[in-house]
N, C-alpha and C positions, 0 to 999 in steps of 0.2 A: 637794398633794405630787405630784410626778411621779416615775415610774420609767423607767429606760432598758431597752429591749428590742432585741435583735438579731434581724432578720428576713431571710429570703431570699425574693426575689421573682423571678418569671419576667422575662425581658428585656422582653417586651411590656408587662407591668404597670409595670415600673420606668420605661420610656420614657414611658408615659402619666402616671405620677405626676410625673415631671420636667416634662412639658409642662404639666399642669394647675397645678402649684405655681408654675411660672414665669409662666404666663398670669395667675394670680390674685395673684401677688406674695406668696405665703404659703410658710411652711416646709413641707417635705414631711411632717414629723411632724404638723403641724396638719391637713393634708389627710387623712392616714391616720386621725388621731383622729376627725375629722368623719365620714369614710366608715364607720368602725367603729360610731360612735354610730347612724348611720342603719341600718346592717345589724343591730345589736343590737335596734333597734326592730322591725324586720321579724321577727327571731327571737322576740322577745317575743310578737308576734301569733301566730306558728306554734305556740309553746308553749301559749298560751291556747287556740287551736283544738284542739290535741291533748288538752288537759285536758278541754275540754268534750265532745269525742268520747268520751274514756274514761269520763266521767260518764254520758253517754247510753247507752253500751254496757255499763255495769255493771262496768267494770274499776277504777273508783275510786268514792269516796263522799265526801259532805260531812259535816262534824261541826258540830253546833250550837255557836255561840260560847259559850253559857252553860256547856256541858260543858267546853270548853277553859278558861274562866275558873275554873271550880270546880277543875279538875285542877291549875291553877297557883296556886291560892289567892287569886284576886282576887275 
């Protein structure tokens, strides 16, 4: 399923998007979707690094899976 979004881009980004999409023969929405997927992968890494840092510095903790399973009745 796809959803439609209206976005506003700077002129420089819009020109770059037009150029890349034209060069690759792809729709601009396809280029944007692929770019966002790559960026989200980068953000996932940053979130994981933040979580590991929080664990090491005592701002977060882990919970044993057996405790979770017990709590939810598995």
